[in-house]
Structure formats: structure tokens, C-alpha cells
Residue, then its C-alpha position, 0 to 999 in steps of 0.5 A: m500500500e502506497c500513500e501520496v496524501k495523508d489518509k489516502c492510498t495511491k495503490c492498494e493490494d489485490g482484493y482491496s480498493g478505494d482511497l482507504c483500500n477497503s476490502c472488495g467484500e466491503l465495497f461489493d457483496f461477495c467480491v474478492s477482486c475489484t476496482d474503485s468502481e466495480c467488482t472484477e472477480c467474485e467469491t467461489g459460488y458466485y459470478l459477475d452479473s452486471k458488475n454484481c456478484t450473484s449466487c450460482n444457486e440462485t440462477l442454476d438450481g443446486c449449483v455451488e460453483c459456476k463460470y462463463t464459457e470462453d466461446e462467443d456465447k459466454k454461457l453461464i454453466c455449472t462446474k460443481c453441484n451441491s454434494s447433497y441431493y444433486y450431481l453434475d450432468s457432464e453433457t448439459n453442465e446442469c445440476e440434476s436432482c438425485m433420486d428420492n431420499c438420496k443424499t449423495c449420488t454420482d449420476g441419476k441411477t447410483c446413490e452413494l449415500c441415502d438419507d438417515n433411516y434409508y438404505y440403497d437398494s442397488t437392484n431397484s436403484v432406489c433408497e428404501l426406508c430401513t423399516e422395510l427390512t424385517n424388524c429393522s429401525l436403523c441401518t447402514n447405506d448398504g442395507k445392514c441393520t444397526k438397530c432393530i425394533d424391541g424384541n430383536y437385535p442385529d446379527e453379524n450379517g446385519e439381519c434382525k433376529n429375535c431376542s433369546e428365549g432366555c431373556k426375561d420378558e423376551y427383551c434385549d438391547s436392540t443393537n447387540g442382543n444383550c439381556n438385562e436379566c435371564i429367566e430361570g434356567y438360562h445364563g450368558d450375556k444373551c441368556d442363550e445358554s442353559c443352566v446345568d441339568n435339573c437346575e432352576i436358577c444359575d448365575k447369569t455370568t458363570g452359569e453356576c447353579t444356585l437353586c435346583k428344581d423340585d425333587y433335586y438338591l445341590n451337592e458340593e460340586k454344584n450339581c443337582i442330585y435326585c432326592g429319590e422316588n420314595c422321598i416327598n419334598c426334600d431339602k434343596s440344600t441337604g437332600k433330607c426328605e420332609s416325608c416318605t411315600d407309604g411303606f418307607s422311612g428314614e432320613k432319605c426314605t431308603e428303609t421299609c416299614e417293619q410290619n407288612i400290613c403297615s402302609k405308613c410308619d414313623q420316619s425316624d422309627s420304622s416299627i411305629c405304624i401311623t397308617c395301616n392297610s385296609s381293614y386295619y388300624p394302629d393300636e393306641t398302645s402298641k402302635r401296631c396294626i390290628k383288625c377293624n371291629d365287627g360293627c364297621q361297615d364292610g369290615k373297613c375303618n380309618s386306617t389311622t384312627g380305627k374310626c368307621n361307619c357303623t352298621e345299623e345294629y352298632y354304635g360308638d367311634l369304633c362301632e364296638n357297641n350293639c344297639n339292642k342294649n336299649p329295649h326294642c331298639l333295632y338301629c342306633n347312633s348311641f345308647e341314648e340315640c335310637t334310629k329305628c324300633d321293632k315293629g309295633y313300636y315308634l321312636s320317641s321325640d328325643k330318640t332315647k326310647c321306643e314306645e308302643c303304637g296305638k291298638g287301632c293302628k293298621d298293620d301294627s305300625c306307626e310314625d316315629f316321634t309322633g306315634k301317628c298311624n292309619c286307623t281302622e274304621e272303628t278308631y280315631g285319633f293321631k295314635c288311633d287310641k279312641n273308639c268311634s262309638e264314643l262320638g255322637h250319631c256316626k252311622n255304623d260307628t265308623c269314622e276317620t281322624g281329622d287334621e287336629g286329631e278329632g274324630i270325623c264320622n264317615e256318615c251321620e244318622e238321619g236328622y244329624w250333621g257335623d264332624d261328630c254328628n252331634n248337630n240336629c238338622s233344621i226343623h225348617c228343612l222340607s226334608e228330614s236329612c241335611s248336609q253333614e258338612n254344614g247342615a245345608c238342606p238339600d231341598d227348599c225351606s218352609d215358608g218364612y225361612w231361607d239360607f242354606d240351612c233354612n234357619s234364617e227368617c224372611v224379613n219385611c216380605a209382604e207375602n212372607k216368602c223369600e228366595k232360599s239362596d239370598g233371602a230376597c223377597i218373592g213379590e213386594c216388600d212390606p210398606g217402608f222397605w225396598d230392594d231386598c226388603t231390608k233397606e228402609c224407604s226415606k223418611n221424607c217419602k209420603d207414608s214411607i212408600c217407595y219403589k222396590i226397584n230403586g228406593y225412590c219415593v212415590n210422593c213426598s210427605d212435604t210438598t216443599n221437598y222433591g227428588n228421588y228421596c225427597d231430600e232436596e228443597c224446592s226453589t224459593n221462586c216457587t209459590e209458597a216454595k211448593c213443587f212436584i216430586n221432580g222439582t218443577c214448581e206448581s206455580c211461580k212467584t211474581k215476575k218468574y217463569g220456567y219449570f223451576c221458576n228460575y227465569t225472570c219474565p221479560s222486562g217489556c212485560s207490563g204484568e206477568c208472563d206464562q209460567f212455561t213459555g215466558k211469553c207476556s200474559s198481558s200488554c207490553i210497556y210503552g214502546f215495545y211489542g211481541d210475545y216477549c215484549n222485547i221488540s221496539c215499536g217504530v220510531g214514528c209511532e204516535s202512541g205505542c203500537e199493537k202488542e201482537t203485530g207492532k202496527c201503529n198510528c204514525t206522527s205526521k213525519y213518518w209513514g208505513d204500518y210500523c211507522n219506520n219510514s220518514c216522509s220525503d224531505e221534499c214534503l212541505y214541513g216534512n208531512c206525509n200520509k200513512d202511505g208516504k204521499c206528501i200532503y203538500c210539496n215544497e215550491t218547485k216540486y210536484g208529484d205524490y212524493c214531491e219527487n219531480d221538479c216543476s218546469e223552469t218555464c213556469t213562473d218562478q218555477n212554481c206549479k200545481r200538484d200535478g205539475k201544471c204551471y199556475s202561469c208561464e214565463q213570458g214567451y211560453y204557453g201551455d199547461y206545463c208552459e212547454n210551448k214557445c209563443a209565436e215569433h212576432c208576439v209582443n209581450g208574450c201570448d196567452k197561457d192557454 
């Protein structure tokens, strides 16, 4: 750098420019060589474009280095592509995209490096997901798995295989297959080596057995030794048996029991028997096997205690006692508890003894605990110990036992009824016999009685006859009764007489009452509050009408009205007419109107039968006849109703009632002044 003037450079080093020799990169973006006014060379990856440095990648997709050709075209071409996902086409000098998921490639068919989690499939020239490989989650570019999914690990060929079956929960490291813990019977890093024979648990690293399987014990050499076929549950450390199979004893169950009928003996002393063979048991004193007692069923007993199920004739834990020690007892559970007695006897309720059955029991047998039995025809009672002849009037002295132990005759002698035939049939039965069950008479009753046994009297029947079934009177009731002749007529009924079918009063005793039972009061609008039995008034009070006098006569009536129709009986008040005097007379009636028709005499200003029509406004003073014709017309009008205008040629347009003019205006003549005078008349002409 050379300076001619203070703080100003006259010459700069390469890559710098300006008075202060600033770097080209400061003067121009991405520039490495420049003059004071422009960049002459750009950084790698950029090219000069109108004196500015532009990124090759902006113009050429995927290009990291580019240049202009040296021919006349000066075409911008790429000299180096982005190593990731692009390659340089030697023919077009353009960057082409690698295949999908390929990070580095040399051409469009061969991938040198796929994306993470992908590998290159050279057969199909594609980058495939590692997961397309069986059970693989991560792999190398050449398709060898480096990490597998749970439960698998990569082998030396980069293929995923299942964790060893010896891994606990079948779980291992997914990159090398090592197990955290082995299941029983396996050891090794991958838990793929078996423990020694009959070993249940061994050391994961050394494989040395620490616990043997059942029926084996661990010796000093750490091998599992069989406890022996006669040993039950031996100690896994010492081999000592907890117990022996039947017929053997000793610490390791290698000795046989001393007595050949002994099936189980003491483990420490083979001469002491604990359980004997069938039909034998160990004597409590000698501990040797002796035969079961004769009272044991099938001669068999418990081979340890000697207890057995007894035959019916014996009792006791060992069935050594006979039941016949208790009189008449055949079978028992003990001397105090008999279960079956000899024929003719029954078991007492406390089972301690056998008692004799009743003399009347059939087949000489009865029930245990109660002594109940089926009796012969001549006896009764739970125990058949009573005679039927002791009852009342049993026919042929035969009977049976009831639910309560009482005697019930099979049939009564004539004239009697009841279980014991001690009740007399009713004297009102037309036949002498009656039902044994309830004394019911089979036929009708005598007059005045009813009910199944003819012992109930007919009540309030006029002819003293009633139905046997329900006592209902046949015919009428006595006065004062109705329905079944037991119900009394209302006290309000006259002479207490009412209809049998419903109890309604025929008449009321008090004429101020009415209703079915004469228990309702007549209307206060009835004259003297008297009415018929149906409640209709005999007559009404003043100004009232209706069957019950509950309506008020029309206000237009000058006096009373008809009780049943409400029509006014006399004249109407002034200004009204009609049956009910409720129609107003015409507005033009002079002094009221006729009650029946409404016709009236009109005032001078109205006309018509009812004087409802006003006279014409053209009538003089508004007066007209009853037929509506005006008496006189206003000036300039004529006709019956003054409806016509007088001729304008009438003097002052005034005319007579028939329209003829009194006189004519000058220049006109005729009755109606309808003709013009001759043209040359002076001062008009004569009207006529």
C-alpha cells in the first residue's frame, strides 16, 4: 500500500480498493477482486452479473460453483453441484436432482449415500426406508441393520433376529442382543445358554447353579442330585426328605416299614405304624396294626384312627357297641340315640326310647316321634287310641281322624250333621236329612225361612216368602222397605212408600221437598216454595217463569208472563211489542203500537204500518200520509212524493200538484208552459 496524501492510498493490494483500500467484500457483496468502481472477480459460488456478484444457486438450481464459457456465447454453466441431493450432468453442465431420499449420488441411477433411516437398494436403484427390512429401525447405506425394533437385535450379517428365549420378558438391547436379566434356567450375556441339568436358577455370568428344581438338591460340586422316588419334598440344600411315600422311612426314605400290613410308619422309627392297610388300624398302645371291629361297615375303618361307619345294629367311634342294649331298639347312633324300633313300636321325640303304637293302628305300625298311624274304621285319633262309638250319631260307628286329631264320622244318622254328628238338622228343612258338612238342606225351606240351612227368617216380605239362596223377597216388600226388603224407604217419602226397584219415593210427605228421596228443597221462586216430586214448581212467584221458576219474565212485560213459555200474559210497556215484549215499536209511532203485530198510528213525519219510514224531505214541513204521499210539496216540486221538479218555464218555477204551471214565463204557453209563443208576439201570448 502506497500513500501520496495523508489518509489516502495511491495503490492498494489485490482484493482491496478505494482511497482507504477497503476490502472488495466491503465495497461489493461477495467480491474478492475489484476496482474503485466495480467488482472484477467474485467469491467461489458466485459470478459477475452486471458488475454484481450473484449466487450460482440462485440462477442454476443446486449449483455451488459456476463460470462463463470462453466461446462467443459466454454461457453461464455449472462446474460443481451441491454434494447433497444433486450431481453434475457432464453433457448439459446442469445440476440434476438425485433420486428420492438420496443424499449423495454420482449420476441419476447410483446413490452413494441415502438419507438417515434409508438404505440403497442397488437392484431397484432406489433408497428404501430401513423399516422395510424385517424388524429393522436403523441401518447402514448398504442395507445392514444397526438397530432393530424391541424384541430383536442385529446379527453379524446385519439381519434382525429375535431376542433369546432366555431373556426375561423376551427383551434385549436392540443393537447387540444383550439381556438385562435371564429367566430361570438360562445364563450368558444373551441368556442363550442353559443352566446345568435339573437346575432352576444359575448365575447369569458363570452359569453356576444356585437353586435346583423340585425333587433335586445341590451337592458340593454344584450339581443337582435326585432326592429319590420314595422321598416327598426334600431339602434343596441337604437332600433330607420332609416325608416318605407309604411303606418307607428314614432320613432319605431308603428303609421299609417293619410290619407288612403297615402302609405308613414313623420316619425316624420304622416299627411305629401311623397308617395301616385296609381293614386295619394302629393300636393306641402298641402302635401296631390290628383288625377293624365287627360293627364297621364292610369290615373297613380309618386306617389311622380305627374310626368307621357303623352298621345299623352298632354304635360308638369304633362301632364296638350293639344297639339292642336299649329295649326294642333295632338301629342306633348311641345308647341314648335310637334310629329305628321293632315293629309295633315308634321312636320317641328325643330318640332315647321306643314306645308302643296305638291298638287301632293298621298293620301294627306307626310314625316315629309322633306315634301317628292309619286307623281302622272303628278308631280315631293321631295314635288311633279312641273308639268311634264314643262320638255322637256316626252311622255304623265308623269314622276317620281329622287334621287336629278329632274324630270325623264317615256318615251321620238321619236328622244329624257335623264332624261328630252331634248337630240336629233344621226343623225348617222340607226334608228330614241335611248336609253333614254344614247342615245345608238339600231341598227348599218352609215358608218364612231361607239360607242354606233354612234357619234364617224372611224379613219385611209382604207375602212372607223369600228366595232360599239370598233371602230376597218373592213379590213386594212390606210398606217402608225396598230392594231386598231390608233397606228402609226415606223418611221424607209420603207414608214411607217407595219403589222396590230403586228406593225412590212415590210422593213426598212435604210438598216443599222433591227428588228421588225427597231430600232436596224446592226453589224459593216457587209459590209458597211448593213443587212436584221432580222439582218443577206448581206455580211461580211474581215476575218468574220456567219449570223451576228460575227465569225472570221479560222486562217489556207490563204484568206477568206464562209460567212455561215466558211469553207476556198481558200488554207490553210503552214502546215495545211481541210475545216477549222485547221488540221496539217504530220510531214514528204516535202512541205505542199493537202488542201482537207492532202496527201503529204514525206522527205526521213518518209513514208505513210500523211507522219506520220518514216522509220525503221534499214534503212541505216534512208531512206525509200513512202511505208516504206528501200532503203538500215544497215550491218547485210536484208529484205524490214531491219527487219531480216543476218546469223552469213556469213562473218562478212554481206549479200545481200535478205539475201544471199556475202561469208561464213570458214567451211560453201551455199547461206545463212547454210551448214557445209565436215569433212576432209582443209581450208574450196567452197561457192557454
